[in-house]
C-alpha positions, 0 to 999 in steps of 0.5 A: 984719612980725611983732609978737611978744615972741619974738626973730627969731632964735628964729623964723627960725633953726633949731638942734638945741638942745633948749630948756627953758622954765619958766612964771613969773607973767607970762611964760616963762623960757628956760633951759639945763642941768638939776638944779642947773646950770640957767642962765637964757638969756632971758625972754619977757613982755609986762610991761616990769617983769619985764625989770628984775627981777634974778631973771630976768637971763640967766646967773643960776643957777636952782636950783629951777623956779618955779611958775606962781604965784610966783618960783623960787629964784635965785642 
């Protein structure tokens, strides 16, 4: 049995997609695309409050990569 915040699909399924991650204060964002076409795919955090933050919703556009000490720019 695994106790982890990472989805079992990310652990056990292998695919050839390159995954992009950005550090945010309290966790990591997974996103696809590049430049102004970045979209959030998921959030990895042990802080439940981060999952309630609208800035980290899957599907939201990520304009600028966040710095590890603060939020990025979202649309």
